C-alpha positions in Angstrom: 0.0 0.0 -0.2 1.3 3.6 -1.0 2.3 5.6 1.9 0.0 8.9 2.0 1.3 12.1 1.3 2.5 14.0 4.7 2.6 17.7 4.2 4.0 18.4 7.8 7.0 16.4 6.9 8.1 19.1 4.3 8.5 21.8 7.0 10.3 19.1 9.2 12.7 18.4 7.0 13.9 22.1 5.8 15.5 22.7 9.1 17.8 19.5 8.7 18.6 20.4 5.4 19.3 24.3 6.0 23.0 23.6 7.7 24.1 22.2 4.5 23.7 25.3 2.6 27.0 26.3 4.0 28.5 23.8 1.7 26.4 25.1 -1.1 27.5 28.5 -0.6 31.1 27.4 -0.3 30.8 25.8 -3.7 28.9 29.0 -5.2 31.4 31.4 -3.8 34.5 29.3 -5.1 33.0 28.6 -8.5 32.5 32.5 -8.9 36.2 33.4 -7.6 37.6 30.7 -10.1 35.2 31.5 -12.9 35.3 35.5 -12.9 39.7 34.9 -12.8 39.7 32.5 -15.7 37.0 34.6 -17.7 38.8 37.9 -17.6 41.6 36.2 -19.2 39.5 34.6 -21.9 37.7 37.9 -22.4 41.1 39.5 -22.7 42.0 37.2 -25.4 38.8 37.6 -27.0 39.4 41.4 -27.2 42.9 41.2 -27.8 44.4 42.3 -31.4 46.3 39.4 -31.5 44.4 36.9 -33.8 46.1 33.6 -32.0 45.0 34.9 -28.8 41.3 35.2 -30.0 41.5 31.8 -31.6 42.8 30.2 -28.7 40.3 31.9 -26.2 37.7 31.2 -28.3 38.6 27.6 -28.8 38.5 27.3 -24.8 35.1 29.1 -24.5 33.4 27.2 -27.0 35.1 23.6 -25.4 33.7 24.6 -22.2 30.1 25.7 -23.2 29.8 22.4 -25.1 30.7 20.4 -22.2 27.9 19.1 -19.8 28.4 20.0 -16.2 28.1 16.5 -15.2 31.0 15.2 -17.8 33.1 18.2 -16.8 32.8 17.1 -12.9 33.8 13.6 -13.6 36.7 14.5 -15.8 38.1 16.8 -13.6 37.5 14.3 -10.6 38.8 11.2 -12.3 41.3 12.9 -14.6 43.0 15.6 -12.3 44.7 13.0 -9.8 46.0 11.4 -12.7 47.3 14.4 -14.6 49.2 15.5 -11.2 50.8 12.3 -10.6 52.0 12.0 -14.2 53.2 15.7 -14.2 54.3 16.3 -10.7 54.5 13.1 -9.0 51.8 14.5 -6.4 49.0 12.5 -5.0 45.8 14.7 -4.7 43.3 11.8 -4.2 43.0 13.1 -0.7 42.1 16.6 -1.3 38.5 17.6 -0.5 35.9 16.9 -3.0 35.0 20.7 -2.5 38.1 21.5 -4.6 37.1 19.4 -7.6 33.6 20.8 -7.5 35.0 24.2 -7.6 37.5 23.4 -10.2 35.0 22.1 -12.7 32.2 24.4 -12.2 34.7 27.3 -12.2 36.0 26.0 -15.6 32.5 26.0 -17.2 31.4 29.2 -15.6 34.5 30.9 -16.9 33.0 30.6 -20.4 30.0 32.3 -19.5 31.9 34.9 -17.5 34.2 35.7 -20.4 31.0 36.3 -22.8 29.5 38.5 -20.1 32.8 40.7 -19.9 33.4 41.0 -23.3 29.8 41.9 -24.2 29.4 44.2 -21.5 32.8 45.8 -22.4 31.7 46.3 -26.1 28.5 47.9 -25.0 30.1 50.8 -23.6 30.4 53.6 -26.4 34.3 53.7 -27.6 34.0 57.4 -27.4 33.9 57.6 -23.8 37.2 55.8 -23.8 38.8 58.0 -26.3 37.7 61.0 -24.4 39.2 59.8 -21.3 42.4 59.3 -23.1 42.2 62.7 -24.7 41.7 64.5 -21.1 45.0 62.6 -20.0 44.1 59.6 -18.4 46.2 56.4 -18.9 44.6 53.3 -20.7 44.4 51.7 -17.4 42.9 54.6 -15.6 40.5 55.1 -18.4 39.5 51.3 -18.2 39.1 51.6 -14.2 37.4 54.8 -14.0 35.3 55.0 -16.9 34.9 51.6 -19.1 34.8 49.3 -15.7 31.8 51.0 -14.0 29.7 51.3 -16.8 30.6 47.8 -17.9 29.9 46.4 -14.6 26.5 47.7 -14.3 25.4 46.4 -17.8 26.6 42.8 -16.8 24.5 42.7 -13.7 21.5 41.3 -15.1 23.3 38.5 -17.1 25.9 38.0 -13.9 22.5 37.3 -11.7 21.2 34.7 -14.1 24.7 33.0 -14.2 24.7 32.9 -10.3 21.2 31.5 -10.1 22.3 28.7 -12.6 25.5 27.9 -10.6 23.3 27.8 -7.4 21.3 24.7 -9.0 24.5 23.2 -10.6 26.1 22.7 -7.5 23.5 19.9 -6.6 25.7 17.9 -9.0 28.2 17.5 -6.2 26.4 14.8 -4.5 27.3 12.6 -7.7 30.9 12.3 -6.3 30.0 11.9 -2.5 30.2 15.5 -1.4 26.9 16.6 0.7 25.7 19.7 0.1 21.8 20.5 0.6 20.9 18.3 -2.4 23.0 15.5 -1.2 21.5 15.5 2.5 18.1 15.5 0.7 19.0 12.4 -1.2 20.7 10.5 2.1 17.4 11.4 4.1 15.3 9.5 1.4 17.9 6.8 1.3 17.8 6.4 5.2 14.2 6.2 5.0 14.2 3.4 2.4 12.5 5.7 -0.1 9.8 7.0 2.2 9.0 10.9 2.2 10.7 11.3 -1.0 8.3 13.4 -2.6 7.9 15.5 0.9 12.0 15.8 0.9 12.0 17.1 -2.8 9.3 19.5 -2.2 11.4 20.9 0.9 14.7 21.3 -1.3 12.3 22.9 -3.9 11.4 25.5 -1.3 14.9 26.1 -0.2 16.1 26.4 -3.8 12.9 28.9 -4.7 13.5 31.0 -1.6 17.4 31.3 -2.5 16.4 32.1 -6.0 14.1 35.0 -5.2 16.7 36.3 -2.8 19.4 36.3 -5.4 17.1 37.9 -7.7 16.2 40.5 -5.4 19.7 41.2 -4.5 20.9 41.9 -8.0 18.2 44.2 -8.8 19.1 46.2 -5.4 23.0 46.3 -6.8 21.7 47.2 -10.4 19.6 49.9 -9.2 22.5 51.0 -6.7 24.9 51.4 -9.3 22.7 52.4 -11.8 22.1 55.7 -10.0 22.7 58.9 -12.0 23.5 56.6 -15.2 22.0 57.9 -18.4 21.0 55.1 -20.8 23.5 54.3 -23.4 
C-alpha cells in the first residue's frame, strides 16, 4: 500500500537541510572566484588584437560551453589526480571534494563569465574611452574609472542569471559524494528507504525557490544602486 502524502514532513525536513547550505554557498563562492578569474583572461584574449589569442580563447570558451556539467565534473574528479601524478608526482586523491567541484564548475562558469565581460565591455561607447585618453588618463586609468564601472552595471542582469544557474548546478556535487543541501536530501530519502521522497524533494524545492528569489532581489538592488545617475546608452 502506498504511503499517504504527509505535508507536515516538508516543514520538518527543511531545518535538517538548512545547515548544509553552508557547503552549497562555499561551492558557489569558490566557483565565482575561479570562473571570474579565468573568464577575465579569456575575455582579454577575445578582445585582443592578436588573432592567435582570439582563436585560443574562442576555442576554450566553445569547448567549455559544449561540455555538460556532469561530464566536466567526472573528468576533473577522475582525471585531475592522474594528471597531477603524471606531471608532478603529487597525489591529490585525498584532497577535499569541494576542490574538484569548484574546479569543474569554475571552468564551465569561466566561459559564461568571459562572454558576459566581453559583451559588457563592447556595450560601453568607445567614444568615452577615447575622451578619457584625450583628457590625459592612461589606458589603465580610463579602463578603471570610465569603462569598468559602466561595463559592470551592464553585466549585472546576466551575472544574476548566471549565479542562479550556478546555485542549481552545485547540486551535482552529490554525484561524487560531496554532501551539500541536495546531497543531504538524497541521504534522508535513502535512510528512509525511499519513504517521504516527495516531501523531501518539495522541501528542497522550497529552499531553492527561496534562494533564487533572494538572489534576484539582491541583484536588482545592486543594479539599482550602481545605476543611479547613469543615463541610458
